[in-house]
MARBA-3410 file (N, C-alpha, C, O; in Angstrom, 1 decimal):
69
6.4,57.9,79.0,7.8,58.1,79.4,8.6,58.4,78.1,8.5,57.7,77.1 ~ 9.3,59.5,78.2,10.0,60.0,77.0,11.0,59.0,76.4,11.1,59.0,75.1 ~ 11.7,58.3,77.2,12.7,57.4,76.6,12.1,56.3,75.8,12.6,55.8,74.8 ~ 10.9,55.8,76.2,10.2,54.8,75.4,9.6,55.4,74.1,9.6,54.7,73.1 ~ 9.1,56.6,74.2,8.6,57.3,73.0,9.7,57.5,72.0,9.5,57.2,70.8
10.9,57.8,72.4,12.0,58.1,71.5,12.4,56.7,70.9,12.6,56.7,69.7 ~ 12.4,55.7,71.6,12.8,54.4,71.1,11.7,53.9,70.1,12.0,53.3,69.1 ~ 10.5,54.1,70.4,9.4,53.7,69.6,9.5,54.4,68.2,9.3,53.8,67.2 ~ 9.7,55.7,68.3,9.8,56.5,67.0,11.0,56.0,66.2,10.9,55.8,65.0 ~ 12.1,55.7,66.9,13.3,55.2,66.2,13.1,53.9,65.6,13.5,53.6,64.5
12.4,53.0,66.3,12.1,51.7,65.9,11.2,51.7,64.6,11.4,50.9,63.7 ~ 10.2,52.6,64.6,9.3,52.7,63.5,10.1,53.1,62.3,9.9,52.6,61.2 ~ 11.0,54.1,62.5,11.8,54.6,61.4,12.7,53.5,60.8,12.8,53.3,59.6 ~ 13.3,52.7,61.7,14.2,51.6,61.2,13.4,50.6,60.5,13.8,50.1,59.5 ~ 12.2,50.2,61.0,11.4,49.2,60.4,11.0,49.7,59.0,11.0,48.9,58.0
10.6,51.0,58.8,10.2,51.5,57.6,11.4,51.5,56.6,11.2,51.1,55.4 ~ 12.6,51.8,57.0,13.7,51.8,56.2,14.1,50.3,55.7,14.4,50.1,54.6 ~ 13.9,49.4,56.7,14.2,48.0,56.4,13.2,47.4,55.4,13.6,46.6,54.5 ~ 12.0,47.8,55.5,10.9,47.2,54.6,10.8,48.0,53.2,10.2,47.5,52.3 ~ 11.4,49.1,53.1,11.3,50.0,51.9,11.6,49.2,50.6,10.8,49.3,49.7
12.7,48.5,50.5,13.0,47.8,49.2,11.9,46.8,48.9,11.6,46.6,47.7 ~ 11.4,46.1,49.9,10.4,45.1,49.6,9.1,45.7,49.1,8.4,45.2,48.2 ~ 8.7,46.8,49.8,7.5,47.6,49.4,7.6,48.1,48.0,6.7,48.1,47.2 ~ 8.8,48.6,47.6,9.1,49.2,46.3,8.9,48.1,45.2,8.2,48.3,44.2 ~ 9.4,46.9,45.5,9.3,45.8,44.5,7.8,45.3,44.4,7.4,45.0,43.4
7.2,45.3,45.6,5.8,44.8,45.6,4.9,45.8,44.8,4.0,45.4,44.0 ~ 5.2,47.1,44.9,4.4,48.1,44.2,4.7,48.0,42.7,3.8,48.3,41.9 ~ 5.9,47.6,42.3,6.2,47.4,40.9,5.3,46.3,40.3,4.9,46.3,39.1 ~ 5.1,45.2,41.1,4.4,44.0,40.6,2.9,44.2,40.6,2.1,43.5,40.0 ~ 2.4,45.2,41.4,1.0,45.4,41.6,0.3,45.8,40.3,0.8,46.6,39.5
-0.8,45.1,40.0,-1.6,45.4,38.8,-2.7,46.4,39.3,-3.6,45.9,39.9 ~ -2.6,47.6,38.9,-3.6,48.6,39.3,-4.8,48.5,38.5,-4.7,48.4,37.2 ~ -5.9,48.7,39.1,-7.2,48.7,38.4,-7.4,50.0,37.6,-7.0,51.1,38.1 ~ -7.9,49.9,36.4,-8.2,51.1,35.6,-9.2,52.0,36.3,-10.2,51.4,36.9 ~ -9.1,53.2,36.2,-10.0,54.2,36.8,-11.4,54.1,36.2,-11.5,54.0,34.9
-12.4,54.0,37.0,-13.8,53.9,36.4,-14.3,55.2,35.9,-13.9,56.3,36.4 ~ -15.1,55.1,34.8,-15.7,56.3,34.2,-16.9,56.6,35.1,-17.4,55.7,35.8 ~ -17.5,57.8,35.0,-18.6,58.2,35.8,-19.8,57.2,35.6,-20.5,56.9,36.6 ~ -20.1,56.8,34.4,-21.2,56.0,34.1,-21.0,54.5,34.5,-21.9,53.7,34.5 ~ -19.8,54.2,34.8,-19.4,52.8,35.3,-19.5,52.6,36.8,-19.5,51.5,37.3
-19.7,53.7,37.5,-19.8,53.7,39.0,-21.2,53.3,39.4,-22.1,54.0,39.0 ~ -21.4,52.2,40.1,-22.7,51.8,40.4,-23.4,52.7,41.5,-22.7,53.2,42.4 ~ -24.7,52.8,41.4,-25.4,53.6,42.4,-25.7,52.7,43.5,-26.1,51.5,43.4 ~ -25.5,53.2,44.7,-25.7,52.4,45.9,-26.6,53.2,46.9,-26.3,54.4,47.2 ~ -27.6,52.5,47.3,-28.5,53.2,48.3,-28.0,53.0,49.7,-27.5,52.0,50.1
-28.1,54.1,50.4,-27.6,54.1,51.8,-28.3,53.0,52.6,-29.5,52.9,52.5 ~ -27.7,52.3,53.5,-28.3,51.3,54.3,-29.4,51.9,55.2,-30.4,51.2,55.3 ~ -29.2,53.0,55.7,-30.3,53.6,56.5,-31.6,53.8,55.7,-32.7,53.6,56.3 ~ -31.4,54.2,54.5,-32.6,54.4,53.7,-33.3,53.1,53.3,-34.5,53.0,53.3 ~ -32.5,52.1,53.1,-33.0,50.8,52.9,-33.8,50.3,54.1,-34.9,49.7,53.9
-33.3,50.5,55.2,-34.0,50.1,56.5,-35.4,50.8,56.6,-36.4,50.2,56.9 ~ -35.3,52.1,56.3,-36.6,52.9,56.5,-37.6,52.5,55.4,-38.8,52.3,55.8 ~ -37.2,52.2,54.2,-38.1,51.8,53.2,-38.7,50.4,53.5,-39.9,50.2,53.3 ~ -37.9,49.5,54.0,-38.4,48.2,54.4,-39.4,48.3,55.5,-40.4,47.6,55.5 ~ -39.1,49.2,56.5,-40.1,49.4,57.6,-41.4,49.9,57.1,-42.5,49.5,57.6
-41.3,50.9,56.2,-42.6,51.5,55.6,-43.4,50.4,54.9,-44.6,50.3,55.0 ~ -42.7,49.6,54.1,-43.3,48.5,53.3,-44.0,47.5,54.3,-45.1,47.1,54.0 ~ -43.3,47.1,55.3,-43.9,46.2,56.3,-45.1,46.8,57.0,-46.1,46.1,57.2 ~ -45.0,48.1,57.3,-46.1,48.8,58.0,-47.3,48.8,57.1,-48.5,48.6,57.5 ~ -47.1,49.1,55.8,-48.2,49.2,54.8,-48.8,47.8,54.6,-50.0,47.7,54.5
-48.0,46.8,54.6,-48.5,45.4,54.5,-49.4,45.0,55.7,-50.4,44.4,55.5 ~ -48.9,45.4,56.9,-49.7,45.1,58.1,-51.0,45.8,58.1,-52.0,45.2,58.5 ~ -51.1,47.0,57.6,-52.3,47.8,57.6,-53.3,47.1,56.6,-54.5,47.0,56.9 ~ -52.8,46.6,55.5,-53.6,45.9,54.5,-54.2,44.7,55.1,-55.4,44.4,54.9 ~ -53.4,43.9,55.8,-53.9,42.7,56.5,-55.0,43.0,57.5,-56.0,42.3,57.5
-54.8,44.1,58.3,-55.8,44.4,59.3,-57.1,44.9,58.7,-58.2,44.5,59.2 ~ -57.0,45.6,57.6,-58.3,46.1,56.9,-58.9,45.0,56.1,-60.2,45.0,55.9 ~ -58.2,44.0,55.7,-58.8,42.8,55.0,-59.5,41.9,55.9,-60.4,41.2,55.4 ~ -59.2,41.9,57.2,-59.9,41.0,58.1,-61.2,41.4,58.6,-61.8,40.8,59.4
END
């Protein structure tokens, strides 16, 4: 319904204007983290790859158990 959309848009605008001074002050107080250098960024293995590797390791361990018996 167009009249509700119009009011919703107006309400969002009013709320944004009302909160603007508080957001501005909060951003002034914010302590920003220093940007990381390339060598400081940790390497992270994708979860999917971790799952595949674990499955391969379990499969290999099961084969060893079967051949040992």
